[in-house]
ROPA-943820 format. One record per residue (C-alpha): residue number from 1; residue in one letter; x, z, y. Coordinates in pm, 1 decimal. Last residue first. Layout:
BEGIN
+-----+-----+----------+----------+----------+
:   n : res :     east :       up :    north :
+-----+-----+----------+----------+----------+
: NUM :   a :        X :        Z :        Y :
...
+-----+-----+----------+----------+----------+
***
This chain:
BEGIN
+-----+-----+----------+----------+----------+
:   n : res :     east :       up :    north :
+-----+-----+----------+----------+----------+
: 408 :   x :  11700.0 :  13977.4 :  13342.1 :
: 407 :   x :  11576.0 :  13729.0 :  13082.3 :
: 406 :   x :  11280.7 :  13857.4 :  12881.4 :
: 405 :   x :  11335.5 :  13827.2 :  12507.2 :
: 404 :   x :  11099.7 :  13614.3 :  12297.5 :
: 403 :   x :  11370.1 :  13369.9 :  12195.3 :
: 402 :   x :  11445.5 :  13306.7 :  12558.9 :
: 401 :   x :  11191.8 :  13440.7 :  12809.3 :
: 400 :   x :  11188.4 :  13355.9 :  13179.9 :
: 399 :   x :  10983.5 :  13479.0 :  13474.7 :
: 398 :   x :  10977.5 :  13230.5 :  13759.3 :
: 397 :   x :  10855.5 :  13249.4 :  14120.1 :
: 396 :   x :  11182.2 :  13392.2 :  14255.8 :
: 395 :   x :  11362.8 :  13097.1 :  14096.2 :
: 394 :   x :  11204.6 :  12858.4 :  14343.9 :
: 393 :   x :  11284.2 :  12505.3 :  14219.2 :
: 392 :   x :  10992.0 :  12523.9 :  13974.3 :
: 391 :   x :  10758.1 :  12537.9 :  14275.6 :
: 390 :   x :  10880.3 :  12188.7 :  14361.3 :
: 389 :   x :  10641.3 :  12040.9 :  14102.8 :
: 388 :   x :  10342.0 :  12112.3 :  14325.7 :
: 387 :   x :   9994.1 :  12074.1 :  14176.1 :
: 386 :   x :  10111.9 :  12027.8 :  13818.2 :
: 385 :   x :  10373.1 :  12295.3 :  13891.7 :
: 384 :   x :  10094.4 :  12557.3 :  13914.2 :
: 383 :   x :  10172.0 :  12892.6 :  14071.9 :
: 382 :   x :  10375.2 :  13203.2 :  13987.9 :
: 381 :   x :  10537.1 :  13038.8 :  13689.0 :
: 380 :   x :  10586.7 :  13204.0 :  13349.5 :
: 379 :   x :  10861.3 :  13031.3 :  13152.9 :
: 378 :   x :  10888.9 :  13042.3 :  12775.4 :
: 377 :   x :  11147.2 :  12998.7 :  12501.6 :
: 376 :   x :  10956.0 :  13158.3 :  12212.9 :
: 375 :   x :  11123.7 :  12934.2 :  11958.6 :
: 374 :   x :  10880.3 :  12700.3 :  11786.7 :
: 373 :   x :  10674.1 :  12801.4 :  11483.1 :
: 372 :   x :  10334.2 :  12790.1 :  11649.2 :
: 371 :   x :  10316.7 :  12571.0 :  11957.2 :
: 370 :   x :  10425.9 :  12593.0 :  12317.4 :
: 369 :   x :  10668.8 :  12304.3 :  12309.4 :
: 368 :   x :  11027.3 :  12262.3 :  12432.5 :
: 367 :   x :  11174.5 :  12456.2 :  12141.3 :
: 366 :   x :  11306.2 :  12387.0 :  11794.6 :
: 365 :   x :  11624.6 :  12218.1 :  11917.5 :
: 364 :   x :  11714.2 :  11867.0 :  11801.2 :
: 363 :   x :  11877.3 :  11763.8 :  12130.4 :
: 362 :   x :  11666.2 :  11448.2 :  12159.1 :
: 361 :   x :  11354.6 :  11629.5 :  12038.5 :
: 360 :   x :  11407.6 :  11918.9 :  12277.5 :
: 359 :   x :  11469.4 :  11678.2 :  12564.4 :
: 358 :   x :  11140.2 :  11500.3 :  12503.3 :
: 357 :   x :  10946.4 :  11823.0 :  12446.0 :
: 356 :   x :  11066.7 :  12005.4 :  12759.8 :
: 355 :   x :  11228.0 :  11846.0 :  13065.8 :
: 354 :   x :  11086.6 :  11498.9 :  12998.1 :
: 353 :   x :  10746.5 :  11657.9 :  12927.3 :
: 352 :   x :  10770.1 :  11835.6 :  13263.4 :
: 351 :   x :  10845.3 :  11506.6 :  13439.5 :
: 350 :   x :  10546.4 :  11343.1 :  13273.3 :
: 349 :   x :  10321.5 :  11632.0 :  13379.4 :
: 348 :   x :  10436.4 :  11607.5 :  13741.0 :
: 347 :   x :  10357.5 :  11235.2 :  13730.1 :
: 346 :   x :  10649.4 :  10993.8 :  13721.6 :
: 345 :   x :  10687.3 :  10747.1 :  14008.2 :
: 344 :   x :  11040.1 :  10795.9 :  14143.5 :
: 343 :   x :  10945.0 :  11089.1 :  14370.0 :
: 342 :   x :  10805.3 :  11259.0 :  14060.2 :
: 341 :   x :  11136.2 :  11201.7 :  13883.8 :
: 340 :   x :  11312.2 :  11337.4 :  14192.9 :
: 339 :   x :  11116.3 :  11663.0 :  14174.0 :
: 338 :   x :  11194.8 :  11694.6 :  13803.4 :
: 337 :   x :  11566.9 :  11657.1 :  13877.8 :
: 336 :   x :  11533.6 :  11917.9 :  14152.9 :
: 335 :   x :  11413.8 :  12159.1 :  13886.0 :
: 334 :   x :  11762.2 :  12182.6 :  13736.4 :
: 333 :   x :  11949.2 :  12216.4 :  14063.7 :
: 332 :   x :  12051.5 :  12580.8 :  14107.1 :
: 331 :   x :  12180.1 :  12694.1 :  13769.1 :
: 330 :   x :  12508.5 :  12505.9 :  13776.6 :
: 329 :   x :  12638.7 :  12430.7 :  14123.2 :
: 328 :   x :  12620.1 :  12060.7 :  14200.7 :
: 327 :   x :  12919.6 :  11852.3 :  14311.7 :
: 326 :   x :  12998.0 :  11786.8 :  13942.7 :
: 325 :   x :  12910.9 :  12110.8 :  13765.0 :
: 324 :   x :  12551.9 :  11997.6 :  13739.0 :
: 323 :   x :  12512.7 :  11646.3 :  13596.9 :
: 322 :   x :  12135.7 :  11691.5 :  13657.0 :
: 321 :   x :  11980.3 :  11596.8 :  13324.0 :
: 320 :   x :  11613.1 :  11543.9 :  13243.8 :
: 319 :   x :  11525.2 :  11338.2 :  12938.1 :
: 318 :   x :  11352.1 :  10999.3 :  12937.9 :
: 317 :   x :  11208.2 :  10831.9 :  12628.1 :
: 316 :   x :  11149.7 :  10463.0 :  12696.3 :
: 315 :   x :  10786.0 :  10374.9 :  12766.6 :
: 314 :   x :  10868.2 :  10031.7 :  12908.8 :
: 313 :   x :  10702.0 :  10106.3 :  13244.2 :
: 312 :   x :  10894.7 :  10431.9 :  13272.1 :
: 311 :   x :  11227.7 :  10260.8 :  13206.4 :
: 310 :   x :  11156.0 :   9981.0 :  13453.4 :
: 309 :   x :  11059.4 :  10227.4 :  13729.2 :
: 308 :   x :  11363.6 :  10444.6 :  13662.3 :
: 307 :   x :  11592.8 :  10142.9 :  13685.8 :
: 306 :   x :  11445.1 :  10038.5 :  14018.6 :
: 305 :   x :  11479.9 :  10392.6 :  14151.5 :
: 304 :   x :  11841.6 :  10419.4 :  14034.9 :
: 303 :   x :  11935.3 :  10090.2 :  14197.6 :
: 302 :   x :  11871.6 :  10206.1 :  14553.8 :
: 301 :   x :  12096.6 :  10508.4 :  14518.6 :
: 300 :   x :  12351.2 :  10299.6 :  14329.4 :
: 299 :   x :  12374.2 :  10055.1 :  14621.4 :
: 298 :   x :  12419.7 :  10322.1 :  14887.6 :
: 297 :   x :  12667.5 :  10512.2 :  14673.6 :
: 296 :   x :  12877.9 :  10205.5 :  14599.4 :
: 295 :   x :  12878.5 :  10108.1 :  14967.6 :
: 294 :   x :  13000.2 :  10453.4 :  15063.5 :
: 293 :   x :  13288.0 :  10411.8 :  14821.5 :
: 292 :   x :  13384.3 :  10072.4 :  14967.3 :
: 291 :   x :  13353.7 :  10214.1 :  15318.2 :
: 290 :   x :  13636.2 :  10462.5 :  15264.6 :
: 289 :   x :  13549.2 :  10832.8 :  15284.7 :
: 288 :   x :  13689.7 :  11037.3 :  15571.7 :
: 287 :   x :  13374.0 :  11025.0 :  15783.2 :
: 286 :   x :  13169.0 :  11183.5 :  15501.1 :
: 285 :   x :  12799.2 :  11125.5 :  15571.5 :
: 284 :   x :  12764.8 :  10848.6 :  15311.6 :
: 283 :   x :  12951.7 :  11055.7 :  15053.8 :
: 282 :   x :  12753.3 :  11379.1 :  15087.2 :
: 281 :   x :  12416.7 :  11206.7 :  15075.3 :
: 280 :   x :  12533.3 :  10990.8 :  14784.2 :
: 279 :   x :  12650.9 :  11293.6 :  14587.0 :
: 278 :   x :  12316.9 :  11469.5 :  14634.2 :
: 277 :   x :  12098.6 :  11177.7 :  14523.0 :
: 276 :   x :  12328.5 :  11052.0 :  14248.5 :
: 275 :   x :  12385.5 :  11400.6 :  14116.2 :
: 274 :   x :  12012.0 :  11465.3 :  14109.6 :
: 273 :   x :  11900.1 :  11140.3 :  13949.6 :
: 272 :   x :  12089.4 :  11207.2 :  13626.4 :
: 271 :   x :  11909.6 :  10914.2 :  13453.0 :
: 270 :   x :  11914.6 :  11046.3 :  13093.4 :
: 269 :   x :  11770.8 :  10754.3 :  12892.2 :
: 268 :   x :  11700.9 :  10756.1 :  12517.3 :
: 267 :   x :  11752.9 :  10446.2 :  12303.2 :
: 266 :   x :  11490.3 :  10340.7 :  12049.3 :
: 265 :   x :  11703.3 :  10038.8 :  11947.9 :
: 264 :   x :  11436.7 :   9777.6 :  12026.9 :
: 263 :   x :  11324.4 :   9966.2 :  12338.9 :
: 262 :   x :  11682.6 :   9982.6 :  12464.7 :
: 261 :   x :  11725.2 :   9608.2 :  12402.1 :
: 260 :   x :  11407.2 :   9533.5 :  12597.5 :
: 259 :   x :  11539.7 :   9745.9 :  12885.5 :
: 258 :   x :  11861.7 :   9545.7 :  12872.6 :
: 257 :   x :  11665.1 :   9223.1 :  12914.8 :
: 256 :   x :  11477.4 :   9387.4 :  13207.1 :
: 255 :   x :  11784.0 :   9498.6 :  13407.2 :
: 254 :   x :  11971.5 :   9830.9 :  13419.5 :
: 253 :   x :  12148.0 :   9875.4 :  13755.3 :
: 252 :   x :  12202.9 :  10252.0 :  13716.8 :
: 251 :   x :  12287.5 :  10383.4 :  13369.8 :
: 250 :   x :  12342.5 :  10753.5 :  13448.5 :
: 249 :   x :  12375.7 :  10871.0 :  13085.3 :
: 248 :   x :  12249.4 :  10639.1 :  12811.4 :
: 247 :   x :  12159.9 :  10816.1 :  12488.4 :
: 246 :   x :  12191.0 :  10690.1 :  12129.8 :
: 245 :   x :  12497.3 :  10462.9 :  12146.9 :
: 244 :   x :  12507.0 :  10224.2 :  11850.2 :
: 243 :   x :  12692.2 :   9906.1 :  11932.7 :
: 242 :   x :  12407.6 :   9715.4 :  12095.3 :
: 241 :   x :  12315.1 :  10018.3 :  12304.0 :
: 240 :   x :  12663.0 :  10057.3 :  12452.5 :
: 239 :   x :  12712.2 :   9684.2 :  12509.7 :
: 238 :   x :  12370.4 :   9659.8 :  12674.5 :
: 237 :   x :  12434.2 :   9963.8 :  12896.2 :
: 236 :   x :  12771.2 :   9831.2 :  13004.6 :
: 235 :   x :  12656.2 :   9479.2 :  13077.4 :
: 234 :   x :  12337.2 :   9594.1 :  13252.0 :
: 233 :   x :  12531.2 :   9823.5 :  13484.1 :
: 232 :   x :  12669.0 :  10173.8 :  13440.6 :
: 231 :   x :  12784.9 :  10394.1 :  13154.0 :
: 230 :   x :  12857.5 :  10750.5 :  13048.6 :
: 229 :   x :  12760.1 :  10726.2 :  12684.8 :
: 228 :   x :  12598.7 :  10978.4 :  12452.2 :
: 227 :   x :  12641.0 :  10962.5 :  12074.5 :
: 226 :   x :  12432.3 :  11138.5 :  11810.8 :
: 225 :   x :  12550.5 :  11344.0 :  11515.9 :
: 224 :   x :  12511.5 :  11306.1 :  11139.4 :
: 223 :   x :  12869.5 :  11253.7 :  11021.9 :
: 222 :   x :  12809.5 :  10885.7 :  10944.4 :
: 221 :   x :  12641.6 :  10860.9 :  11283.5 :
: 220 :   x :  12956.5 :  10985.3 :  11456.5 :
: 219 :   x :  13181.7 :  10746.3 :  11264.4 :
: 218 :   x :  12959.7 :  10445.6 :  11326.3 :
: 217 :   x :  12924.6 :  10536.2 :  11693.5 :
: 216 :   x :  13300.2 :  10567.3 :  11746.0 :
: 215 :   x :  13370.0 :  10241.6 :  11561.9 :
: 214 :   x :  13098.6 :  10054.2 :  11752.3 :
: 213 :   x :  13221.9 :  10169.3 :  12091.5 :
: 212 :   x :  13582.8 :  10081.7 :  12006.2 :
: 211 :   x :  13488.3 :   9737.7 :  11875.4 :
: 210 :   x :  13280.2 :   9679.4 :  12189.7 :
: 209 :   x :  13584.9 :   9748.2 :  12403.1 :
: 208 :   x :  13591.9 :  10062.2 :  12615.9 :
: 207 :   x :  13642.1 :  10074.7 :  12994.7 :
: 206 :   x :  13435.2 :   9786.8 :  13131.2 :
: 205 :   x :  13361.0 :   9771.0 :  13500.3 :
: 204 :   x :  13072.9 :   9865.1 :  13730.5 :
: 203 :   x :  12968.5 :   9806.3 :  14091.3 :
: 202 :   x :  12970.0 :   9429.2 :  14124.2 :
: 201 :   x :  12855.5 :   9281.6 :  14457.8 :
: 200 :   x :  13082.8 :   9409.3 :  14736.5 :
: 199 :   x :  13375.2 :   9445.5 :  14493.4 :
: 198 :   x :  13648.5 :   9709.3 :  14483.4 :
: 197 :   x :  13434.9 :  10012.7 :  14399.8 :
: 196 :   x :  13383.6 :  10007.7 :  14023.8 :
: 195 :   x :  13192.5 :  10275.2 :  13832.2 :
: 194 :   x :  13247.5 :  10316.8 :  13459.4 :
: 193 :   x :  13166.5 :  10142.6 :  13132.2 :
: 192 :   x :  13205.2 :  10302.7 :  12787.0 :
: 191 :   x :  13289.9 :  10666.0 :  12855.8 :
: 190 :   x :  13192.3 :  10826.4 :  12525.6 :
: 189 :   x :  13043.2 :  11169.5 :  12449.5 :
: 188 :   x :  12997.9 :  11281.0 :  12088.0 :
: 187 :   x :  12753.7 :  11537.1 :  11946.9 :
: 186 :   x :  12744.4 :  11900.3 :  11832.5 :
: 185 :   x :  13119.9 :  11954.2 :  11871.0 :
: 184 :   x :  13282.6 :  12215.7 :  11646.3 :
: 183 :   x :  13657.9 :  12154.2 :  11669.5 :
: 182 :   x :  13638.5 :  11936.0 :  11357.2 :
: 181 :   x :  13363.6 :  11735.9 :  11528.0 :
: 180 :   x :  13590.3 :  11672.5 :  11824.8 :
: 179 :   x :  13880.9 :  11566.5 :  11601.3 :
: 178 :   x :  13666.4 :  11338.2 :  11386.2 :
: 177 :   x :  13528.3 :  11156.1 :  11688.7 :
: 176 :   x :  13878.6 :  11106.5 :  11826.9 :
: 175 :   x :  14000.0 :  10971.2 :  11492.5 :
: 174 :   x :  13724.4 :  10710.6 :  11494.3 :
: 173 :   x :  13818.8 :  10636.9 :  11855.9 :
: 172 :   x :  14180.6 :  10574.6 :  11762.2 :
: 171 :   x :  14079.3 :  10356.6 :  11467.7 :
: 170 :   x :  13874.2 :  10133.5 :  11696.1 :
: 169 :   x :  14150.2 :  10100.7 :  11952.8 :
: 168 :   x :  14279.3 :  10359.7 :  12196.5 :
: 167 :   x :  14178.5 :  10722.5 :  12244.9 :
: 166 :   x :  14232.1 :  10969.1 :  12527.1 :
: 165 :   x :  14094.7 :  11322.1 :  12475.9 :
: 164 :   x :  14162.7 :  11530.0 :  12787.6 :
: 163 :   x :  14282.7 :  11885.3 :  12855.6 :
: 162 :   x :  14371.5 :  11940.6 :  12491.1 :
: 161 :   x :  14737.9 :  12022.5 :  12547.4 :
: 160 :   x :  14896.9 :  11915.7 :  12873.2 :
: 159 :   x :  15206.3 :  11720.5 :  12976.3 :
: 158 :   x :  15420.5 :  11703.7 :  13290.3 :
: 157 :   x :  15775.6 :  11557.6 :  13289.1 :
: 156 :   x :  15670.2 :  11213.5 :  13413.8 :
: 155 :   x :  15480.1 :  11354.0 :  13711.3 :
: 154 :   x :  15101.4 :  11346.2 :  13697.5 :
: 153 :   x :  14890.3 :  11080.0 :  13864.2 :
: 152 :   x :  14655.5 :  10993.4 :  13581.5 :
: 151 :   x :  14297.7 :  11094.6 :  13506.6 :
: 150 :   x :  14195.3 :  11090.8 :  13141.3 :
: 149 :   x :  13815.9 :  11129.2 :  13164.6 :
: 148 :   x :  13739.2 :  10801.9 :  13342.9 :
: 147 :   x :  14026.0 :  10617.8 :  13175.8 :
: 146 :   x :  14404.2 :  10652.4 :  13187.3 :
: 145 :   x :  14419.1 :  10621.6 :  12808.8 :
: 144 :   x :  14069.2 :  10530.4 :  12693.3 :
: 143 :   x :  13796.4 :  10794.2 :  12694.0 :
: 142 :   x :  13635.6 :  11041.6 :  12456.2 :
: 141 :   x :  13460.3 :  11333.5 :  12624.4 :
: 140 :   x :  13592.1 :  11671.9 :  12517.0 :
: 139 :   x :  13376.3 :  11920.9 :  12330.0 :
: 138 :   x :  13036.2 :  11757.0 :  12288.8 :
: 137 :   x :  12833.6 :  12073.9 :  12341.8 :
: 136 :   x :  12471.6 :  12160.7 :  12260.4 :
: 135 :   x :  12389.2 :  12492.2 :  12420.5 :
: 134 :   x :  12094.9 :  12733.4 :  12393.6 :
: 133 :   x :  12083.4 :  12914.2 :  12724.3 :
: 132 :   x :  12286.9 :  13222.9 :  12805.4 :
: 131 :   x :  12333.5 :  13587.9 :  12719.1 :
: 130 :   x :  12658.1 :  13730.7 :  12589.9 :
: 129 :   x :  12789.2 :  13861.3 :  12256.4 :
: 128 :   x :  12469.4 :  13754.2 :  12083.0 :
: 127 :   x :  12639.9 :  13542.0 :  11816.6 :
: 126 :   x :  12465.5 :  13228.7 :  11944.3 :
: 125 :   x :  12584.8 :  13304.4 :  12298.0 :
: 124 :   x :  12944.8 :  13355.1 :  12183.4 :
: 123 :   x :  12936.5 :  13038.6 :  11971.5 :
: 122 :   x :  12803.3 :  12833.6 :  12262.5 :
: 121 :   x :  13081.7 :  12969.1 :  12484.5 :
: 120 :   x :  13332.5 :  12866.9 :  12217.1 :
: 119 :   x :  13197.8 :  12511.5 :  12215.4 :
: 118 :   x :  13202.5 :  12528.3 :  12595.4 :
: 117 :   x :  13575.7 :  12598.5 :  12616.7 :
: 116 :   x :  13679.4 :  12396.4 :  12312.2 :
: 115 :   x :  13960.1 :  12209.5 :  12482.7 :
: 114 :   x :  13870.0 :  12084.0 :  12826.6 :
: 113 :   x :  13500.1 :  12027.7 :  12902.8 :
: 112 :   x :  13258.8 :  11746.6 :  12834.0 :
: 111 :   x :  12885.5 :  11662.4 :  12849.6 :
: 110 :   x :  12720.0 :  12001.3 :  12796.0 :
: 109 :   x :  12360.0 :  11981.9 :  12674.3 :
: 108 :   x :  12142.5 :  12265.0 :  12802.6 :
: 107 :   x :  11863.5 :  12490.9 :  12673.6 :
: 106 :   x :  11665.3 :  12777.4 :  12830.7 :
: 105 :   x :  11638.7 :  12623.7 :  13174.1 :
: 104 :   x :  11408.5 :  12855.8 :  13369.2 :
: 103 :   x :  11642.1 :  12933.9 :  13658.3 :
: 102 :   x :  11756.7 :  13255.3 :  13488.8 :
: 101 :   x :  11901.5 :  13050.0 :  13204.8 :
: 100 :   x :  12104.7 :  12834.5 :  13441.7 :
:  99 :   x :  12246.9 :  13136.3 :  13622.1 :
:  98 :   x :  12346.4 :  13282.4 :  13284.7 :
:  97 :   x :  12521.8 :  12961.5 :  13185.8 :
:  96 :   x :  12701.7 :  12953.6 :  13519.9 :
:  95 :   x :  12838.6 :  13303.9 :  13454.3 :
:  94 :   x :  12938.0 :  13208.7 :  13100.0 :
:  93 :   x :  13119.1 :  12905.2 :  13242.8 :
:  92 :   x :  13342.7 :  13145.6 :  13435.1 :
:  91 :   x :  13436.2 :  13315.6 :  13109.8 :
:  90 :   x :  13496.7 :  12981.7 :  12940.0 :
:  89 :   x :  13724.5 :  12866.4 :  13222.7 :
:  88 :   x :  13927.2 :  13186.7 :  13206.5 :
:  87 :   x :  13970.0 :  13140.4 :  12831.8 :
:  86 :   x :  14074.3 :  12779.7 :  12895.6 :
:  85 :   x :  14347.6 :  12900.4 :  13128.0 :
:  84 :   x :  14309.4 :  12778.7 :  13483.2 :
:  83 :   x :  14566.2 :  12590.3 :  13694.9 :
:  82 :   x :  14557.9 :  12255.5 :  13513.1 :
:  81 :   x :  14179.4 :  12234.2 :  13515.9 :
:  80 :   x :  14184.3 :  12310.1 :  13886.4 :
:  79 :   x :  14441.5 :  12041.5 :  13953.0 :
:  78 :   x :  14247.3 :  11787.8 :  13745.3 :
:  77 :   x :  13955.5 :  11795.6 :  13985.4 :
:  76 :   x :  13604.7 :  11891.6 :  13877.9 :
:  75 :   x :  13568.8 :  12191.6 :  14110.1 :
:  74 :   x :  13763.2 :  12009.2 :  14379.0 :
:  73 :   x :  13477.9 :  11755.4 :  14399.9 :
:  72 :   x :  13419.7 :  11805.8 :  14775.3 :
:  71 :   x :  13064.7 :  11933.8 :  14720.9 :
:  70 :   x :  13176.5 :  12219.7 :  14491.1 :
:  69 :   x :  13022.1 :  12212.9 :  14144.1 :
:  68 :   x :  13169.3 :  12533.7 :  14003.8 :
:  67 :   x :  13294.9 :  12369.7 :  13682.7 :
:  66 :   x :  13310.0 :  12445.6 :  13308.8 :
:  65 :   x :  12931.9 :  12436.8 :  13268.0 :
:  64 :   x :  12930.3 :  12058.3 :  13293.0 :
:  63 :   x :  12565.1 :  11958.5 :  13259.2 :
:  62 :   x :  12350.7 :  11676.5 :  13121.3 :
:  61 :   x :  12039.1 :  11753.2 :  12914.9 :
:  60 :   x :  11900.2 :  12025.9 :  13138.5 :
:  59 :   x :  11614.0 :  12161.9 :  12930.6 :
:  58 :   x :  11309.0 :  12367.7 :  13029.3 :
:  57 :   x :  11148.8 :  12677.7 :  12879.6 :
:  56 :   x :  10796.7 :  12598.9 :  12770.8 :
:  55 :   x :  10500.9 :  12662.7 :  13001.1 :
:  54 :   x :  10285.7 :  12950.2 :  13129.2 :
:  53 :   x :  10115.7 :  12899.7 :  13463.3 :
:  52 :   x :   9978.3 :  13122.2 :  13737.0 :
:  51 :   x :   9700.7 :  13380.7 :  13741.7 :
:  50 :   x :   9922.8 :  13592.1 :  13519.5 :
:  49 :   x :   9863.7 :  13862.9 :  13257.2 :
:  48 :   x :  10121.2 :  13993.4 :  13010.2 :
:  47 :   x :   9972.1 :  14180.8 :  12715.6 :
:  46 :   x :  10170.9 :  14380.8 :  12460.8 :
:  45 :   x :  10007.4 :  14331.3 :  12121.6 :
:  44 :   x :   9906.3 :  14638.4 :  11921.0 :
:  43 :   x :   9598.4 :  14480.2 :  11769.0 :
:  42 :   x :   9573.1 :  14109.6 :  11842.6 :
:  41 :   x :   9393.8 :  14031.9 :  12169.6 :
:  40 :   x :   9174.9 :  13722.9 :  12157.0 :
:  39 :   x :   9319.5 :  13389.9 :  12048.3 :
:  38 :   x :   8997.6 :  13195.9 :  12108.8 :
:  37 :   x :   8921.6 :  13349.0 :  12449.8 :
:  36 :   x :   9280.0 :  13291.8 :  12561.2 :
:  35 :   x :   9246.6 :  12922.2 :  12485.0 :
:  34 :   x :   9537.8 :  12794.8 :  12282.1 :
:  33 :   x :   9871.8 :  12907.1 :  12146.4 :
:  32 :   x :   9977.1 :  13088.1 :  11829.7 :
:  31 :   x :  10271.8 :  13259.6 :  11659.1 :
:  30 :   x :  10561.2 :  13155.9 :  11882.4 :
:  29 :   x :  10899.2 :  13259.9 :  11749.4 :
:  28 :   x :  11184.1 :  13492.6 :  11856.4 :
:  27 :   x :  11019.8 :  13818.6 :  11751.0 :
:  26 :   x :  10645.2 :  13783.0 :  11778.4 :
:  25 :   x :  10474.2 :  13538.9 :  12008.7 :
:  24 :   x :  10121.6 :  13476.7 :  12134.7 :
:  23 :   x :  10056.3 :  13211.8 :  12398.1 :
:  22 :   x :   9742.4 :  13202.9 :  12608.5 :
:  21 :   x :   9531.5 :  12959.6 :  12806.3 :
:  20 :   x :   9279.1 :  13010.2 :  13084.4 :
:  19 :   x :   9282.9 :  12639.0 :  13162.6 :
:  18 :   x :   9462.1 :  12437.0 :  12898.4 :
:  17 :   x :   9722.8 :  12167.3 :  12955.2 :
:  16 :   x :   9851.9 :  11873.8 :  12753.0 :
:  15 :   x :  10150.0 :  11644.2 :  12790.3 :
:  14 :   x :  10362.7 :  11768.0 :  12501.4 :
:  13 :   x :  10519.4 :  12059.8 :  12687.8 :
:  12 :   x :  10214.7 :  12285.1 :  12622.3 :
:  11 :   x :  10121.1 :  12362.5 :  12981.1 :
:  10 :   x :   9897.9 :  12672.4 :  12987.1 :
:   9 :   x :   9703.1 :  12741.1 :  13306.7 :
:   8 :   x :   9550.6 :  13061.1 :  13448.3 :
:   7 :   x :   9768.4 :  13256.4 :  13210.0 :
:   6 :   x :   9746.3 :  13504.9 :  12923.1 :
:   5 :   x :  10080.6 :  13594.8 :  12766.2 :
:   4 :   x :  10051.3 :  13792.3 :  12442.7 :
:   3 :   x :  10343.8 :  13979.3 :  12289.4 :
:   2 :   x :  10365.6 :  14093.2 :  11928.8 :
:   1 :   x :  10608.8 :  14361.1 :  11817.9 :
+-----+-----+----------+----------+----------+
***
């Protein structure tokens, strides 16, 4: 059956808008878009009328569906991962996936979870067993022994299976890439440079060697998948880009020479403004937190705006990602990332493009645009986000379709 949405405004996801626009879809694909007067009313089509806006379903390109996102970080802590079965974690992640979908985010990219918890969730959604957004999952993030995603502190007699994926040396990271892809990962996550709190002037430190970064990227690219890197500082971003990383996650303190390198290598940037903004507010107001950590948050909060300005000026592709699951509950913060992009100098339309077409292209999903042949992943908005981007943060004003099916 054909369905026709006629709206006061159509936002196509590519940077264009049409007054009195319409989108026609049949099954899970869009058939036509354009002016409502030009499309007309195909015989037998169900008509949905709105004075508001119709736009593509949005993307959150950096989430952790495994976690509840409690402000005190317990939801990401190793003790919780050790106390839950991976089946239990996948079932809880299904709830967060459904919340995310209802908030207008029809696709997400998951940036690390124990075992194959989110890979299996993706399979269940794709098979139609449960509802949820389209998912691209990296499996477990690759890290050095004792690194950012291989937290220590356990007793000598304690060991775990597949909770973390530590690698060492170029050959170790090649093997790590192969293991995640064997498990079903869609892309690879590395932790190349991480935050550093013990200096008043330097806020990042190296975790992976350049040989390790290059080996992991070479192996991933040889198998046809992209590589994302958790990284900070001009040194870390430059080393990551130089050795093949495709998307920079977080990346505060990027300088102009590094921007030029990103342009040269066509690197994508996922700034994760939301976690920085919310985490910093919590940290600075926490009387129990040491000053060195508060200092890091104050400095990174200032740095993220400078980085965002340089990235926008250079025309680097930016994708929206919240880092939900880490001090942010999944399904409640997606639109806040767009609001912060606007605060940082992007227009509302530019932030929407980052959350739709740009993210769709990076994640290689046939959505993010209202055009014929794309998935009918659609959001109807009671209002116009081009006038007030914050309207997307109000789930009560959204009606969501994924693959042409209304989300309940």
